[in-house]
N, C-alpha and C positions, 0 to 999 in steps of 0.2 A: 676719796677713791672707792669706797665701798658703795656709794650711791651710783656712780658712773657704771660700775660692773652690773649692777642690778638692772639699770635702766637700759643697758645694751643687751642683756639677756631676755628682758621682757618683750616679746613680739607678739603682736596680735593683728587682728583685722581692723584696720582704720574705718572711719564712717564712709568714706568714698569708697573704699574696697567693699564694704558691705552693701552700699547701694547699688554698685556695679554688678556684685553677685546676685542681688536681689532682682535686678532688672533682667538679668541673663536668665534666671530661674523662671520668671514670669514669662518671658518670651517663649521659652521652651514649653512651659505649660500650655500657653495659647496655641502654640502649633500643634501640640499632642492632641488637644481638645478639638481642633479642626480636622486632624487627620484620622483620629479614630473611628468616627462613623464611616468613612470610606473604607478603612481596613476592615472593619467588620461586615460591610457589604460584600467586599472582595472575597472574604472567608465564606460567606453565604453562597455566592456564586460558585465558588470552588467546590463547597459541599454539594450543591445541587448538580452540577455536572458529573461529580463522581458518583452520586447516587443514581443518575440516570445511565452512567456507563455500566454500573453493575446491575442494572434491572433487566439488561437483555435487549433493550430497544435498539433496532437497526436502522429503521427508516428515518430519513431527515424529518419528515413530517411528524413523526411519533416523537422524536427527541425534542423538536422545537415546541411541541404541544405539552410535553411533560416538563420542559424548562419554564414555560409561561405558567403553568400550575404552580411550580415551585416559587417563581418569582413573585406571584400574587400572595403567597402564603409568607414569604420571607421579606417582602416589602423591598424587592430588587428594582431599582429604577435606572440604573446606569446602563444596563444593556437589555436588549430584548432577544427573544428566541431566534429572530431572524439574523441577529449578529453573530450567532455561533457558527463556527466553521466545523463541518463534519467531513472527515475524510476516511476512505476505506482503502485498506490494503489487505486484500484477500479476506479473511474472516475478522480481521482486526479492525475495529471502528474507533476512531480518535475524534473526540470532540474538544475543541479548542476556542478560546476567546482572548481578545485583546481589546483594551479600551484606555482612554486618558481620562483623568479627573482633575480638574483645575480648581484649587481650593484657594479662595481669596483670603488673605492674611490681614493686611491693614494698608489703607491707601492704595497705590498703585501695585503694590507687591502681592504676588500671589505664588502658589506652589503647585507644579505640575507633576502628578504622580501618573506613572505608566504601569498599568495592571495587565498581567497576562498569566494564562495558565491553560492546562489542558488535562485530560483524562482519556485513558483508552482501555478498551477491553478485548 
């Protein structure tokens, strides 16, 4: 009777459970490693347009040229200066962008990420 009660109380992770858990963790790490560079590039784009919006530049040509300089420095390849949308509402200038990034995972599976952002002054 004592052996049965101890066996029932002892619960742990079985080999199959551990393998399943390991596979899930590895898949999450692989997806994270593939997505991280695109997220870092998105943050670089966001920083660049925020920097441009605070610089006081208001002409579309000046904004595009400033973004192209930032893109060359920060190694931004997903969008170009011509892809920026510049809108004016009185004295307020808004710079926005939107793009999709397809990240291949394995085989026919891929992940489609939709990035967008804006900055105004």
